[in-house]
C-alpha positions in Angstrom: 27.6 15.8 1.2 27.6 12.9 3.9 30.7 12.0 6.2 31.8 8.4 8.1 33.9 8.3 10.9 35.8 5.1 10.2 38.0 2.9 12.5 39.4 -0.4 11.6 37.8 -0.3 8.3 34.4 0.2 10.4 32.2 2.7 10.4 31.9 4.2 13.9 29.7 7.8 13.3 27.6 8.2 10.5 27.1 8.5 7.5 25.6 11.8 8.8 26.1 15.5 7.6 29.1 17.3 8.9 29.4 17.9 12.6 32.5 18.7 14.2 31.0 18.2 17.7 29.7 14.8 17.0 33.1 13.4 15.6 35.2 15.4 18.3 32.9 13.7 20.9 33.2 10.2 19.6 37.5 10.5 19.4 37.4 12.3 23.0 35.3 9.3 24.4 37.8 6.5 22.6 40.8 8.7 23.7 41.9 9.1 20.0 44.0 12.4 19.0 41.8 14.8 17.6 44.5 17.3 16.2 43.3 16.5 12.4 39.8 17.0 12.9 39.0 20.1 11.0 36.6 22.9 12.4 34.7 23.1 8.8 33.5 20.1 6.8 36.4 19.2 4.5 36.6 18.7 0.8 38.7 15.5 0.7 39.2 12.5 3.0 41.0 12.7 6.3 43.3 9.7 6.8 45.2 9.3 10.1 46.8 6.2 11.9 44.0 5.8 14.3 41.0 7.1 12.2 39.3 8.1 9.0 36.7 10.5 8.0 35.7 9.6 4.4 33.3 11.2 2.3 30.2 9.0 2.0 27.7 9.0 -1.4 23.9 8.3 -0.9 22.9 4.8 -1.1 21.9 3.4 -4.4 18.2 2.0 -4.4 17.1 -1.4 -6.1 15.4 -1.2 -9.5 12.5 -2.5 -8.4 10.6 -3.8 -5.1 8.1 -6.4 -5.8 5.6 -5.3 -3.0 3.8 -6.5 -0.8 6.4 -9.6 -1.0 9.5 -7.7 -0.7 10.8 -4.8 1.4 13.6 -2.4 1.5 16.6 -3.8 3.3 19.7 -1.7 4.3 21.5 0.5 3.6 24.6 -1.6 3.5 28.0 0.2 3.3 31.4 -0.4 1.8 34.2 1.5 3.3 37.1 2.0 0.7 40.5 3.5 0.7 38.9 7.1 0.3 35.3 7.0 0.4 32.3 4.9 1.4 29.5 3.7 -0.7 26.3 2.0 0.3 23.4 0.6 -1.3 19.8 -1.2 -0.8 18.7 -4.4 -1.5 15.3 -6.2 -1.3 14.4 -8.9 1.4 11.3 -11.2 1.4 8.4 -10.0 3.8 7.1 -12.3 6.7 4.2 -14.5 5.0 1.9 -13.4 7.5 2.5 -9.8 7.2 2.1 -10.1 3.5 -1.3 -12.0 4.2 -2.7 -9.3 6.0 -1.8 -7.0 3.0 -3.4 -8.9 0.7 -6.7 -9.6 3.1 -7.1 -5.7 3.4 -6.6 -5.4 -0.7 -9.4 -8.0 -1.3 -11.4 -6.4 1.5 -11.1 -3.0 -0.2 -12.2 -4.7 -3.7 -15.2 -6.3 -2.3 -16.1 -2.7 -1.1 -16.1 -1.3 -4.7 -18.0 -4.3 -5.6 -20.5 -4.3 -2.8 -21.2 -0.4 -3.5 -21.4 -0.1 -7.6 -24.1 1.2 -9.1 -26.0 -1.1 -11.7 -28.4 -0.3 -14.2 -32.2 -1.0 -13.9 -35.1 -0.7 -16.5 -38.1 0.9 -15.4 -40.6 0.9 -18.4 -38.3 1.3 -21.4 -35.7 3.3 -19.7 -32.6 2.1 -18.3 -31.8 4.3 -15.0 -28.8 4.0 -12.7 -29.2 2.6 -9.2 -27.1 4.3 -6.4 -25.7 1.2 -4.3 -23.7 3.1 -1.8 -24.3 2.4 2.0 -25.7 5.8 2.7 -28.4 5.6 0.2 -29.4 2.1 -0.8 -31.4 1.5 2.1 -34.0 3.9 0.9 -35.1 1.2 -1.7 -36.4 -1.1 0.9 -38.0 1.3 2.9 -40.1 2.3 -0.4 -40.7 -1.1 -1.2 -42.3 -1.5 2.2 -43.9 2.2 2.6 -45.8 2.0 -0.8 -49.0 -0.3 -1.3 -49.5 -2.8 -4.0 -49.8 -1.2 -7.4 -48.9 2.2 -5.9 -46.4 4.4 -7.7 -44.1 7.4 -6.7 -42.0 9.6 -8.8 -38.2 8.8 -8.0 -35.1 10.6 -8.8 -32.4 8.9 -10.6 -29.1 9.8 -11.9 -31.1 10.5 -15.5 -33.9 12.2 -14.0 -37.6 11.6 -12.5 -39.3 8.5 -13.1 -42.8 7.1 -12.0 -41.4 4.1 -10.0 -43.6 1.5 -8.5 -43.6 -0.8 -5.5 -42.4 -3.6 -7.5 -39.5 -1.6 -8.7 -38.3 -0.6 -5.3 -38.7 -4.4 -4.4 -36.6 -5.5 -7.2 -33.9 -3.1 -6.9 -33.8 -4.2 -3.4 -33.4 -7.6 -4.3 -30.7 -7.1 -6.8 -28.9 -5.1 -3.9 -29.1 -7.8 -1.8 -27.7 -10.3 -4.4 -24.9 -7.9 -5.0 -23.8 -7.4 -1.5 -24.1 -11.0 -0.3 -22.3 -12.1 -3.6 -19.3 -9.6 -2.9 -18.8 -10.9 0.6 -19.1 -14.7 -0.5 -16.3 -13.7 -2.7 -14.2 -11.8 -0.5 -14.6 -14.9 2.2 -13.3 -17.2 -0.3 -10.4 -15.6 -1.4 -9.6 -14.8 2.4 -9.7 -18.4 2.6 -7.2 -18.9 0.0 -4.7 -16.4 1.5 -4.9 -18.1 4.9 -4.4 -21.6 3.4 -1.3 -20.7 1.2 1.9 -22.0 2.4 4.3 -19.8 0.5 4.9 -16.4 -1.2 4.6 -18.0 -4.6 1.3 -19.5 -3.7 0.3 -15.9 -2.6 1.1 -14.5 -5.8 -1.0 -16.7 -7.8 -4.4 -15.5 -6.0 -6.5 -13.3 -7.9 -7.1 -10.3 -5.7 -9.8 -8.7 -8.0 -13.3 -9.7 -8.2 -14.4 -10.8 -11.8 -16.1 -7.9 -12.3 -12.7 -5.8 -11.8 -10.8 -7.6 -14.7 -11.1 -6.3 -18.0 -12.5 -8.4 -20.5 -9.0 -8.3 -22.6 -7.1 -9.1 -19.5 -5.0 -12.6 -20.2 
């Protein structure tokens, strides 16, 4: 249980777990009587002419916080005759701070799109192209190393495939397009965020790339 030392209907110490020394030090510093201060945690309110020590319940939380547009505010305490109650509410977040959070979300979504694997057809087979940053340059390197008309065996997720210089070139071009378009999209959304003047305008911005929105989304 938590306790609050109340004086003139104002909490002066706490809410906190019971500590005789903490409460005693405050009363002594304020030259207030300490006779009624128990050594151990009381099981009922202590009320004197000069001060009270009241049991204090944990503050209640709001049902929902609209992050990142709102944040917790509080706790706020209400002193009753024989106990103290508290609650948290919500408060708006500074619009520039919200913009920073949204920009980071957009950048994270761009990275996911930028590095998304995709399908490519070699002959009559579909293979999965790894677009991760650590591996995607391999396609560009092979498109330079191979001679015109030359092919090599290359391992994709589906297995080994005879992959030509033109295949490596085509894959690299698809990668370049995917990467650049993802950054173009990120820049466009960042501009929307920067130009917004109100929280409601920010809430209206789609933070997902079109490829991340389910086809059945409303």
